[in-house]
C-alpha positions as a Markdown table, in Angstrom:
| # | Residue | x | y | z |
|---|---|---|---|---|
| 1 | Unk | 0.0 | 0.0 | 0.1 |
| 2 | Unk | 1.3 | 3.4 | -0.9 |
| 3 | Unk | 2.7 | 5.5 | 1.9 |
| 4 | Unk | 1.6 | 3.0 | 4.6 |
| 5 | Unk | 2.1 | 4.1 | 8.2 |
| 6 | Unk | 2.4 | 2.3 | 11.5 |
| 7 | Unk | 3.1 | 3.4 | 15.1 |
| 8 | Unk | 5.0 | 1.7 | 18.0 |
| 9 | Unk | 5.6 | 2.4 | 21.7 |
| 10 | Unk | 8.6 | 4.3 | 22.4 |
| 11 | Unk | 9.7 | 2.1 | 25.4 |
| 12 | Unk | 10.2 | -0.9 | 23.1 |
| 13 | Unk | 13.2 | 0.8 | 21.6 |
| 14 | Unk | 16.5 | -0.1 | 23.0 |
| 15 | Unk | 18.1 | 3.3 | 22.9 |
| 16 | Unk | 15.1 | 5.3 | 24.3 |
| 17 | Unk | 16.1 | 7.8 | 27.0 |
| 18 | Unk | 15.7 | 6.7 | 30.6 |
| 19 | Unk | 14.1 | 9.9 | 31.5 |
| 20 | Unk | 11.3 | 9.6 | 28.8 |
| 21 | Unk | 8.5 | 9.8 | 31.4 |
| 22 | Unk | 10.3 | 12.0 | 33.9 |
| 23 | Unk | 7.8 | 14.5 | 35.1 |
| 24 | Unk | 10.4 | 17.1 | 35.4 |
| 25 | Unk | 11.1 | 16.8 | 31.6 |
| 26 | Unk | 14.4 | 16.6 | 29.9 |
| 27 | Unk | 16.5 | 19.2 | 28.3 |
| 28 | Unk | 15.8 | 19.9 | 24.6 |
| 29 | Unk | 18.8 | 20.4 | 22.4 |
| 30 | Unk | 17.3 | 20.9 | 19.1 |
| 31 | Unk | 14.1 | 21.4 | 17.1 |
| 32 | Unk | 13.7 | 19.8 | 13.7 |
| 33 | Unk | 11.4 | 20.8 | 10.9 |
| 34 | Unk | 11.0 | 19.0 | 7.5 |
| 35 | Unk | 8.6 | 18.4 | 4.7 |
| 36 | Unk | 8.5 | 16.5 | 1.5 |
| 37 | Unk | 10.5 | 18.8 | -0.9 |
| 38 | Unk | 11.8 | 17.6 | -4.2 |
| 39 | Unk | 13.9 | 20.4 | -5.5 |
| 40 | Unk | 14.9 | 23.1 | -2.9 |
| 41 | Unk | 16.2 | 22.3 | 0.7 |
| 42 | Unk | 19.4 | 20.5 | 1.2 |
| 43 | Unk | 19.1 | 17.2 | 3.4 |
| 44 | Unk | 20.0 | 18.8 | 6.7 |
| 45 | Unk | 20.8 | 22.3 | 7.8 |
| 46 | Unk | 21.1 | 24.3 | 10.9 |
| 47 | Unk | 19.5 | 27.8 | 11.3 |
| 48 | Unk | 21.7 | 30.7 | 12.2 |
| 49 | Unk | 19.7 | 31.4 | 15.3 |
| 50 | Unk | 16.2 | 30.9 | 16.9 |
| 51 | Unk | 14.4 | 33.5 | 14.8 |
| 52 | Unk | 16.0 | 32.4 | 11.6 |
| 53 | Unk | 15.0 | 28.8 | 12.1 |
| 54 | Unk | 11.4 | 29.6 | 13.3 |
| 55 | Unk | 10.8 | 31.7 | 10.2 |
| 56 | Unk | 12.6 | 30.2 | 7.4 |
| 57 | Unk | 12.4 | 26.5 | 8.5 |
| 58 | Unk | 9.1 | 26.5 | 10.6 |
| 59 | Unk | 6.9 | 29.3 | 9.3 |
| 60 | Unk | 8.1 | 28.9 | 5.7 |
| 61 | Unk | 7.6 | 25.3 | 5.7 |
| 62 | Unk | 6.0 | 23.7 | 2.6 |
| 63 | Unk | 5.5 | 19.9 | 1.9 |
| 64 | Unk | 4.5 | 18.1 | -1.3 |
| 65 | Unk | 1.3 | 16.1 | -1.2 |
| 66 | Unk | 1.8 | 12.2 | -1.0 |
| 67 | Unk | -0.3 | 9.1 | -1.8 |
| 68 | Unk | -1.8 | 9.5 | 1.8 |
| 69 | Unk | -3.6 | 12.7 | 0.9 |
| 70 | Unk | -6.6 | 13.4 | -1.3 |
| 71 | Unk | -6.1 | 15.0 | -4.7 |
| 72 | Unk | -3.0 | 15.2 | -6.9 |
| 73 | Unk | 0.3 | 13.8 | -5.6 |
| 74 | Unk | 3.3 | 16.2 | -5.6 |
| 75 | Unk | 1.5 | 19.5 | -5.1 |
| 76 | Unk | 3.4 | 21.9 | -2.8 |
| 77 | Unk | 1.2 | 22.9 | 0.2 |
| 78 | Unk | 2.0 | 25.6 | 2.7 |
| 79 | Unk | 2.1 | 24.2 | 6.2 |
| 80 | Unk | 3.8 | 26.2 | 8.8 |
| 81 | Unk | 5.6 | 24.0 | 11.5 |
| 82 | Unk | 3.7 | 21.0 | 9.9 |
| 83 | Unk | 0.9 | 22.1 | 12.2 |
| 84 | Unk | -1.6 | 24.0 | 10.2 |
| 85 | Unk | -4.4 | 21.6 | 10.6 |
| 86 | Unk | -4.2 | 21.8 | 14.3 |
| 87 | Unk | -3.9 | 25.5 | 15.0 |
| 88 | Unk | -6.6 | 27.0 | 17.3 |
| 89 | Unk | -5.2 | 30.6 | 17.1 |
| 90 | Unk | -4.2 | 32.9 | 14.2 |
| 91 | Unk | -1.1 | 31.9 | 12.3 |
| 92 | Unk | 0.5 | 35.2 | 13.0 |
| 93 | Unk | 0.0 | 34.9 | 16.7 |
| 94 | Unk | 1.2 | 31.3 | 16.7 |
| 95 | Unk | 4.5 | 32.4 | 15.0 |
| 96 | Unk | 5.0 | 35.2 | 17.4 |
| 97 | Unk | 4.3 | 33.0 | 20.4 |
| 98 | Unk | 7.0 | 30.6 | 18.9 |
| 99 | Unk | 9.5 | 33.5 | 18.6 |
| 100 | Unk | 8.7 | 34.8 | 22.2 |
| 101 | Unk | 9.1 | 31.3 | 23.6 |
| 102 | Unk | 12.7 | 31.2 | 22.4 |
| 103 | Unk | 13.5 | 34.6 | 23.8 |
| 104 | Unk | 12.5 | 33.6 | 27.2 |
| 105 | Unk | 14.9 | 30.7 | 27.3 |
| 106 | Unk | 18.3 | 30.8 | 28.9 |
| 107 | Unk | 19.8 | 28.4 | 26.4 |
| 108 | Unk | 17.9 | 28.3 | 23.0 |
| 109 | Unk | 17.8 | 24.9 | 21.2 |
| 110 | Unk | 19.3 | 24.8 | 17.9 |
| 111 | Unk | 16.8 | 24.8 | 15.0 |
| 112 | Unk | 17.3 | 22.3 | 12.0 |
| 113 | Unk | 15.6 | 21.6 | 8.8 |
| 114 | Unk | 15.6 | 18.2 | 7.1 |
| 115 | Unk | 14.6 | 17.1 | 3.6 |
| 116 | Unk | 14.5 | 13.3 | 2.8 |
| 117 | Unk | 13.0 | 13.8 | -0.5 |
| 118 | Unk | 15.5 | 15.7 | -2.7 |
| 119 | Unk | 15.7 | 14.8 | -6.3 |
| 120 | Unk | 18.1 | 15.7 | -9.2 |
| 121 | Unk | 16.9 | 17.2 | -12.3 |
| 122 | Unk | 15.9 | 13.8 | -13.8 |
| 123 | Unk | 13.7 | 12.9 | -10.9 |
| 124 | Unk | 16.2 | 10.5 | -9.3 |
| 125 | Unk | 16.3 | 10.5 | -5.4 |
| 126 | Unk | 19.5 | 12.1 | -4.0 |
| 127 | Unk | 19.1 | 10.5 | -0.6 |
| 128 | Unk | 18.5 | 6.9 | 0.6 |
| 129 | Unk | 15.8 | 6.4 | 3.1 |
| 130 | Unk | 18.4 | 5.2 | 5.7 |
| 131 | Unk | 20.5 | 8.4 | 5.2 |
| 132 | Unk | 18.3 | 10.2 | 7.7 |
| 133 | Unk | 20.2 | 8.5 | 10.5 |
| 134 | Unk | 23.3 | 10.2 | 9.4 |
| 135 | Unk | 21.6 | 13.5 | 9.3 |
| 136 | Unk | 20.3 | 13.0 | 12.9 |
| 137 | Unk | 23.9 | 11.9 | 13.9 |
| 138 | Unk | 25.3 | 15.2 | 12.3 |
| 139 | Unk | 22.6 | 17.2 | 14.4 |
| 140 | Unk | 23.7 | 15.5 | 17.5 |
| 141 | Unk | 27.3 | 16.4 | 16.9 |
| 142 | Unk | 26.3 | 20.0 | 16.3 |
| 143 | Unk | 24.2 | 20.3 | 19.5 |
| 144 | Unk | 27.1 | 19.0 | 21.5 |
| 145 | Unk | 29.7 | 21.3 | 19.6 |
| 146 | Unk | 31.5 | 18.2 | 18.3 |
| 147 | Unk | 31.9 | 19.3 | 14.7 |
| 148 | Unk | 32.1 | 22.4 | 12.6 |
| 149 | Unk | 29.9 | 23.5 | 9.7 |
| 150 | Unk | 29.9 | 25.6 | 6.5 |
| 151 | Unk | 27.9 | 28.8 | 6.5 |
| 152 | Unk | 25.7 | 29.3 | 3.5 |
| 153 | Unk | 23.1 | 31.9 | 2.7 |
| 154 | Unk | 20.3 | 29.6 | 4.1 |
| 155 | Unk | 22.0 | 28.2 | 7.1 |
| 156 | Unk | 24.8 | 26.0 | 8.4 |
| 157 | Unk | 25.4 | 22.7 | 6.4 |
| 158 | Unk | 27.8 | 19.6 | 7.1 |
| 159 | Unk | 31.3 | 19.6 | 6.0 |
| 160 | Unk | 32.1 | 16.7 | 3.7 |
| 161 | Unk | 34.7 | 15.1 | 6.1 |
| 162 | Unk | 32.2 | 14.8 | 8.9 |
| 163 | Unk | 29.6 | 13.0 | 6.8 |
| 164 | Unk | 32.2 | 10.7 | 5.3 |
| 165 | Unk | 33.3 | 9.7 | 8.7 |
| 166 | Unk | 29.7 | 9.1 | 9.9 |
| 167 | Unk | 28.6 | 7.0 | 7.0 |
| 168 | Unk | 31.7 | 4.8 | 7.5 |
| 169 | Unk | 31.2 | 4.5 | 11.2 |
| 170 | Unk | 27.5 | 3.9 | 11.1 |
| 171 | Unk | 27.0 | 1.9 | 7.9 |
| 172 | Unk | 30.7 | 1.0 | 7.0 |
| 173 | Unk | 29.7 | 2.8 | 3.8 |
| 174 | Unk | 31.9 | 5.0 | 1.5 |
| 175 | Unk | 30.1 | 8.4 | 0.9 |
| 176 | Unk | 31.5 | 10.1 | -2.1 |
| 177 | Unk | 32.3 | 13.7 | -2.5 |
| 178 | Unk | 30.3 | 13.7 | -5.6 |
| 179 | Unk | 27.1 | 12.7 | -3.8 |
| 180 | Unk | 27.8 | 15.3 | -1.2 |
| 181 | Unk | 28.1 | 18.1 | -3.7 |
| 182 | Unk | 24.8 | 16.9 | -5.4 |
| 183 | Unk | 23.0 | 16.9 | -2.2 |
| 184 | Unk | 24.4 | 20.0 | -0.5 |
| 185 | Unk | 24.7 | 22.5 | -3.3 |
| 186 | Unk | 22.6 | 25.6 | -2.7 |
| 187 | Unk | 19.9 | 25.8 | -5.4 |
| 188 | Unk | 19.4 | 29.7 | -5.5 |
| 189 | Unk | 16.5 | 29.9 | -8.0 |
| 190 | Unk | 14.4 | 27.4 | -6.1 |
| 191 | Unk | 15.3 | 29.0 | -2.7 |
| 192 | Unk | 14.2 | 32.5 | -4.0 |
| 193 | Unk | 11.1 | 31.2 | -5.5 |
| 194 | Unk | 10.3 | 29.7 | -2.2 |
| 195 | Unk | 10.8 | 33.0 | -0.5 |
| 196 | Unk | 8.5 | 34.6 | -3.0 |
| 197 | Unk | 5.8 | 32.2 | -2.3 |
| 198 | Unk | 6.0 | 32.4 | 1.4 |
| 199 | Unk | 6.1 | 36.2 | 1.4 |
| 200 | Unk | 3.0 | 36.3 | -0.9 |
| 201 | Unk | 1.1 | 33.9 | 1.5 |
| 202 | Unk | 1.9 | 36.0 | 4.6 |
| 203 | Unk | 1.0 | 39.2 | 2.8 |
| 204 | Unk | -2.4 | 38.0 | 1.4 |
| 205 | Unk | -3.6 | 35.0 | 3.5 |
| 206 | Unk | -2.3 | 35.9 | 7.0 |
| 207 | Unk | -3.6 | 39.1 | 8.3 |
| 208 | Unk | -1.5 | 39.3 | 11.6 |
| 209 | Unk | 2.0 | 38.4 | 10.2 |
| 210 | Unk | 4.7 | 39.9 | 12.5 |
| 211 | Unk | 7.0 | 42.2 | 10.6 |
| 212 | Unk | 10.0 | 40.2 | 11.5 |
| 213 | Unk | 8.7 | 37.4 | 9.2 |
| 214 | Unk | 9.1 | 39.6 | 6.3 |
| 215 | Unk | 12.5 | 41.1 | 7.5 |
| 216 | Unk | 14.2 | 37.7 | 8.0 |
| 217 | Unk | 12.9 | 36.3 | 4.6 |
| 218 | Unk | 14.1 | 39.4 | 2.7 |
| 219 | Unk | 17.6 | 38.9 | 4.5 |
| 220 | Unk | 17.7 | 35.5 | 3.2 |
| 221 | Unk | 16.8 | 36.6 | -0.3 |
| 222 | Unk | 19.6 | 39.2 | -0.2 |
| 223 | Unk | 22.2 | 36.6 | 0.9 |
| 224 | Unk | 21.1 | 34.3 | -1.8 |
| 225 | Unk | 21.2 | 37.1 | -4.5 |
| 226 | Unk | 24.8 | 38.1 | -3.4 |
| 227 | Unk | 25.9 | 34.6 | -3.6 |
| 228 | Unk | 24.4 | 34.1 | -7.0 |
| 229 | Unk | 26.2 | 37.2 | -8.3 |
| 230 | Unk | 29.6 | 35.5 | -7.3 |
| 231 | Unk | 29.1 | 31.9 | -7.9 |
| 232 | Unk | 25.9 | 31.3 | -10.1 |
| 233 | Unk | 22.6 | 29.6 | -9.7 |
| 234 | Unk | 23.8 | 26.3 | -8.3 |
| 235 | Unk | 26.4 | 26.7 | -5.7 |
| 236 | Unk | 28.6 | 23.7 | -4.4 |
| 237 | Unk | 29.6 | 23.8 | -0.7 |
| 238 | Unk | 33.3 | 24.4 | -1.4 |
| 239 | Unk | 32.4 | 27.8 | -2.7 |
| 240 | Unk | 31.5 | 29.1 | 0.8 |
């Protein structure tokens, strides 16, 4: 069956945190946002800061429809924080609440985006379904300050040598630099087109959009345009 789902109890997993049901809670080191995206986002990246992550990765989230939804498959749908169907307050207030929440924290969690569905121009998947374990391992390294990253116009992306080591350690698999470049190049036209779509939505469909949403998105557009003027439309990681 296409896109079949199942659920399990967390406590049957051997590596579940022993504090899972601690009433005092556990420290949260990172937030992860992701959608089904065939042509824009890299497989994993880290936001510059809390506001950048909440706005560009959370409030700017789109996801292509799957076989589990009614209607045509592969249609890009606006879905902030993957939570639109469950919001009981206006979208603008929800975004502002997320921004305010982070500002009140002594130590803000890092914010990441993931994309398990990236394809090349011929429609071929650029990620294997098991690769998500590597992206999660990289995020774990980042929240513990155990590896560096490359700064791009859209966020911090992994260095090749770190991913190469993780693929070898976790899967005993050789990870080629060719695959890395295909997966982590910055696709400037697609990223700018996404910004245009998101800004239009927040201008026309959301009546209470905080001004910071437009400011952060326009800053990202400016970074992308500056990078394109130096390196072209499709920029490999080594250019940064």
